[in-house]
C-alpha positions in Angstrom: 0.0 0.0 0.0 2.9 2.4 0.7 4.3 1.7 -2.8 0.9 2.6 -4.3 0.7 5.9 -2.4 4.3 6.7 -3.4 3.4 6.1 -7.0 0.5 8.5 -6.7 2.7 11.2 -5.1 5.3 10.9 -7.8 2.7 11.2 -10.5 1.3 14.4 -9.0 4.9 15.7 -8.8 5.3 14.9 -12.6 7.5 11.8 -12.2 8.4 10.1 -14.2 8.2 12.0 -17.4 6.1 10.6 -20.2 9.0 9.5 -22.2 11.1 8.1 -19.3 13.0 4.9 -20.3 14.4 4.2 -16.8 12.9 3.5 -13.4 12.4 6.2 -10.9 14.7 6.6 -7.9 12.1 5.0 -5.7 11.8 2.0 -8.0 15.6 1.8 -8.3 15.8 1.8 -4.5 13.4 -1.1 -4.3 15.4 -3.0 -6.9 18.7 -2.2 -5.1 17.3 -3.4 -1.8 16.0 -6.6 -3.3 19.4 -7.2 -4.9 21.1 -6.5 -1.5 18.7 -8.9 0.2 19.3 -11.7 -2.4 23.0 -11.1 -2.2 23.0 -11.3 1.6 20.9 -14.4 1.5 23.2 -16.0 -1.0 26.2 -15.1 1.1 24.6 -16.6 4.2 23.7 -19.7 2.3 27.3 -20.0 1.0 28.6 -19.6 4.6 26.2 -22.3 5.8 27.2 -24.5 2.9 30.9 -24.1 3.7 30.3 -24.9 7.4 28.3 -27.9 6.5 31.0 -29.0 4.1 33.7 -28.7 6.8 31.6 -30.7 9.2 31.0 -33.3 6.5 34.7 -33.6 5.8 35.5 -34.2 9.4 32.8 -36.8 9.7 33.9 -38.5 6.6 37.4 -38.7 8.0 36.1 -40.2 11.2 34.0 -42.7 9.1 37.1 -43.6 7.1 39.1 -44.1 10.3 36.5 -46.6 11.5 37.9 -49.5 9.4 41.4 -48.8 10.8 40.1 -48.6 14.4 38.2 -51.8 13.9 41.3 -53.6 12.6 43.4 -52.2 15.5 40.8 -53.5 17.9 40.7 -56.9 16.4 44.5 -57.0 16.4 44.5 -55.9 20.1 42.0 -58.6 20.9 44.0 -61.3 19.2 47.1 -60.2 21.1 45.2 -60.2 24.4 43.9 -63.7 23.7 47.3 -64.9 22.8 48.8 -63.4 26.0 46.0 -65.0 28.0 46.7 -68.3 26.4 50.4 -68.0 27.2 49.9 -67.0 30.8 47.0 -69.1 32.1 45.8 -70.9 29.0 46.7 -74.0 26.9 50.0 -72.5 25.8 51.1 -71.7 29.4 53.6 -73.8 31.3 51.3 -74.5 34.2 48.4 -75.5 32.0 50.6 -77.8 29.8 52.2 -79.4 32.9 48.7 -80.1 34.4 47.5 -81.5 31.1 50.6 -83.7 30.6 50.4 -84.9 34.2 46.7 -85.8 33.8 47.3 -87.6 30.5 50.2 -89.5 32.0 48.2 -90.6 35.0 45.2 -91.4 32.8 47.4 -93.7 30.7 48.9 -95.4 33.8 45.4 -95.9 35.3 44.1 -97.3 32.0 46.9 -99.8 31.9 46.3 -100.9 35.5 42.5 -101.1 34.9 43.1 -103.3 31.9 45.5 -105.5 34.0 42.7 -105.8 36.6 40.2 -106.9 34.0 38.5 -103.5 33.8 37.0 -104.1 37.3 35.8 -101.0 39.2 37.8 -99.7 42.1 37.0 -101.7 45.2 37.2 -98.9 47.7 33.8 -98.6 49.5 34.6 -95.5 51.5 35.8 -92.1 50.4 38.9 -90.5 51.9 36.9 -87.9 53.8 34.5 -90.4 55.2 37.4 -92.7 56.1 39.2 -89.8 57.9 36.1 -88.9 59.8 35.5 -92.5 60.9 39.1 -92.7 62.3 38.6 -89.4 64.1 35.6 -91.0 65.8 37.7 -94.0 66.7 40.4 -91.8 68.1 37.7 -90.0 70.2 36.3 -93.3 71.4 39.7 -94.4 72.6 40.3 -91.4 74.8 37.8 -92.3 77.6 39.3 -95.7 77.8 42.9 -94.6 77.8 42.8 -91.6 80.1 42.0 -93.6 83.3 44.7 -96.2 82.4 47.4 -93.5 82.0 46.4 -91.8 85.2 47.5 -95.0 87.0 51.1 -94.0 86.1 51.0 -90.2 86.0 48.7 -89.5 89.0 50.3 -86.2 89.8 50.4 -84.8 86.3 47.1 -84.4 84.5 48.7 -82.7 81.5 51.2 -85.6 81.0 48.3 -88.0 81.3 46.4 -86.3 78.6 49.4 -86.2 76.2 50.1 -89.9 76.8 46.5 -90.8 76.4 46.3 -88.9 73.1 49.5 -90.7 71.9 48.0 -94.1 72.8 44.8 -93.3 71.0 46.9 -92.3 67.9 48.9 -95.5 68.1 45.7 -97.6 68.2 44.3 -95.8 65.3 47.5 -96.2 63.3 47.7 -99.9 64.1 44.0 -100.4 63.1 44.6 -98.6 59.8 47.9 -100.4 59.0 46.6 -103.8 59.9 43.5 -103.4 57.7 45.6 -102.1 54.8 48.1 -105.0 55.2 45.4 -107.6 55.1 43.8 -106.0 52.1 47.0 -105.3 50.1 49.5 -108.1 50.8 51.3 -107.4 47.5 52.8 -104.2 49.0 55.5 -106.6 50.4 56.6 -107.4 46.9 55.2 -110.9 46.9 57.0 -112.0 50.1 54.6 -114.1 52.0 56.8 -114.4 55.1 57.3 -110.7 55.3 53.5 -110.2 55.0 52.8 -112.7 57.8 55.5 -111.2 59.9 53.9 -107.8 59.6 50.5 -109.2 60.4 51.7 -111.0 63.5 53.7 -108.0 64.7 50.7 -105.6 64.3 48.3 -108.1 65.9 50.7 -108.8 68.8 51.5 -105.1 69.4 47.8 -104.2 69.3 46.8 -107.0 71.6 49.6 -106.2 74.0 48.6 -102.5 74.0 44.9 -103.3 74.6 45.8 -105.7 77.5 48.2 -103.1 79.0 45.6 -100.4 78.8 43.1 -102.8 80.5 45.6 -103.7 83.3 46.5 -100.1 84.0 42.9 -99.1 84.0 42.1 -101.8 86.5 45.0 -100.6 88.7 43.6 -97.0 88.6 40.2 -98.2 89.6 41.5 -100.0 92.6 39.4 -101.9 95.1 36.4 -99.6 94.8 34.9 -98.4 91.5 32.8 -95.4 92.0 31.7 -96.7 95.4 30.8 -100.1 94.0 32.3 -103.5 95.0 35.4 -104.9 93.3 33.3 -107.4 91.3 31.5 -104.5 89.7 34.9 -102.9 88.9 36.1 -106.1 87.3 32.9 -106.3 85.2 33.4 -102.7 84.1 37.0 -103.4 83.2 35.9 -106.3 81.0 33.3 -104.2 79.4 35.9 -101.5 78.5 38.3 -104.2 77.3 35.6 -105.5 75.0 34.8 -101.9 73.8 38.5 -101.2 73.1 38.8 -104.5 71.2 35.7 -103.8 69.3 36.8 -100.3 68.4 40.1 -101.6 67.2 38.5 -104.4 65.1 36.0 -101.9 63.6 39.0 -99.7 62.6 40.6 -102.8 60.9 37.4 -103.7 59.1 36.9 -100.1 57.9 40.5 -100.0 56.7 39.9 -103.2 54.7 36.8 -101.7 53.1 38.6 -98.5 52.3 41.6 -100.0 50.5 41.5 -101.7 47.2 43.5 -104.9 46.9 45.8 -103.3 44.3 47.5 -100.3 46.0 48.7 -98.8 42.7 45.1 -98.9 41.3 43.9 -97.0 44.4 46.8 -94.6 44.4 46.6 -93.8 40.7 42.8 -93.4 40.9 43.3 -90.9 43.8 46.2 -89.1 42.0 44.3 -89.0 38.7 41.2 -87.5 40.4 43.3 -84.9 42.0 45.1 -84.1 38.8 41.8 -83.9 36.9 40.4 -81.5 39.5 43.5 -79.3 39.2 43.3 -79.4 35.4 39.6 -78.6 35.4 40.2 -75.7 37.8 42.8 -74.3 35.4 40.4 -74.8 32.5 37.6 -73.1 34.4 39.9 -70.2 35.3 41.1 -69.8 31.7 37.5 -70.0 30.4 36.3 -67.4 32.8 39.2 -65.1 32.1 38.7 -65.6 28.3 35.0 -64.9 28.6 35.7 -61.7 30.5 38.2 -60.6 27.9 35.8 -61.4 25.1 33.0 -59.5 26.8 35.3 -56.5 27.3 36.3 -56.4 23.6 32.8 -57.1 22.4 31.6 -54.1 24.5 34.3 -51.9 22.9 33.3 -53.2 19.5 29.7 -52.4 20.1 30.6 -48.9 21.3 32.8 -48.4 18.2 29.9 -49.7 15.9 27.4 -47.4 17.6 29.8 -44.4 17.2 30.2 -45.2 13.5 26.5 -45.6 13.0 26.0 -42.2 14.7 28.7 -40.7 12.4 27.0 -42.2 9.3 23.7 -40.8 10.4 25.2 -37.4 11.0 26.8 -37.6 7.5 23.4 -38.4 6.0 21.8 -35.5 7.9 24.5 -33.1 6.7 24.2 -34.2 3.1 20.4 -33.6 3.4 21.0 -30.1 4.8 23.5 -29.3 2.0 21.0 -30.5 -0.5 18.2 -28.5 1.0 20.6 -25.5 1.0 21.1 -25.7 -2.7 17.5 -26.6 -3.5 16.2 -23.8 -1.4 18.1 -21.0 -3.2 15.9 -20.8 -6.3 12.6 -20.7 -4.4 14.0 -17.9 -2.2 15.2 -15.9 -5.1 11.9 -16.4 -7.0 10.0 -15.3 -3.9 12.2 -12.2 -3.6 11.6 -11.4 -7.3 7.9 -12.0 -6.9 7.8 -9.5 -4.0 9.9 -7.1 -6.1 7.4 -7.4 -9.0 4.4 -6.9 -6.7 6.0 -3.7 -5.3 6.9 -2.3 -8.7 3.4 -3.1 -10.0 1.8 -1.5 -7.0 3.9 1.6 -7.5 3.2 1.8 -11.2 -0.6 1.3 -10.6 -0.6 4.2 -8.1 1.4 6.3 -10.5 -1.0 5.5 -13.4 -4.1 6.4 -11.3 -3.0 10.0 -11.1 -1.8 10.5 -14.7 -5.0 12.0 -16.1 -3.4 13.8 -19.0 0.1 12.4 -19.3 0.8 9.2 -21.1 2.2 6.2 -19.2 6.1 6.1 -19.5 7.4 3.2 -21.6 9.4 1.9 -18.6 6.1 1.0 -16.9 4.4 -2.3 -17.7 4.5 -6.1 -17.0 7.0 -6.7 -19.8 9.6 -4.4 -18.4 9.2 -5.9 -14.9 9.5 -9.5 -16.4 12.7 -8.4 -18.2 14.1 -7.1 -15.0 13.3 -10.4 -13.2 15.0 -12.3 -16.0 18.1 -10.0 -15.8 18.3 -10.6 -12.0 17.8 -14.3 -12.5 20.8 -14.3 -14.8 22.8 -12.2 -12.3 22.3 -14.9 -9.6 21.8 -17.8 -11.9 25.3 -19.2 -11.4 24.6 -19.6 -7.7 21.3 -21.4 -8.1 20.9 -25.1 -8.2 
């Protein structure tokens, strides 16, 4: 509306002249401002495009470096796995030694098992159960041995306890050794006389020890046994003698059931089980360490992949912005030219409305405005997509 009124005012002032071939100063000012606006817009668009291009270059460099980073990560992973295998894995000295030991024991055990007709190991009590049973026997011997020892060491309770513990230990050892000897006679290298000599010695020593304990206990009890007659004391003594003998025999029987007739078969089975446990523990440690290492590198690889995906996404976004920058130039210029044409037309319409007697200047008209728009398109045409 302001352009229309300005056109009216210029017409009343006699501008432009009827034969004017150029635009008036006001029109030239509108054209100049439009050119300035379009130039500023183009400059801003170029600056934005340059900034986007610089960001795109940096992102492309990061994307190009992804392959190298991935290869470096894979190489680092392989080196870490090799180092782990050298330290605690199959290529480590400890692991190889445990494996070789297990293989060697397995081979020996297989040979003995074949020599024994592939029979199962005839040990009917595990080592832990066997140990617990003899601890019980040891405890059962103490109440029997303590009164007997006190017959000698009446004035020293501590010495009595130490000697009683020693006697209980000796009885346990005799029971264990006698049972093993009876079960494994071949430990004497096939010498029957040596075997029977050992049996006789163990039985004789054990019987002598049991009888000695009985005699000493009876001496300690004396004429009165807890206020009871001597006959009761004798019966109690016989009872504890029977208990001591039964405990010893029970220990011998348990020892027989615990030991296989072939000592090498039992020894190798025990050693092989122990070696297998050690080897499996090493395998488990290596497996856990390797899984932890794999999880660590997999996590790093996932983060690297996510970072690369983010970079690729940002590259696509930047390319889209650059494309929109180029595509948006022509519509913006066309809009600016349309506004310019509207303003010039409004000015000219206002100017014509007040020209009652003067002819319209040849610079007025749609054709001249369209030529101006074409000239300005050519001026900015090199920068339009």
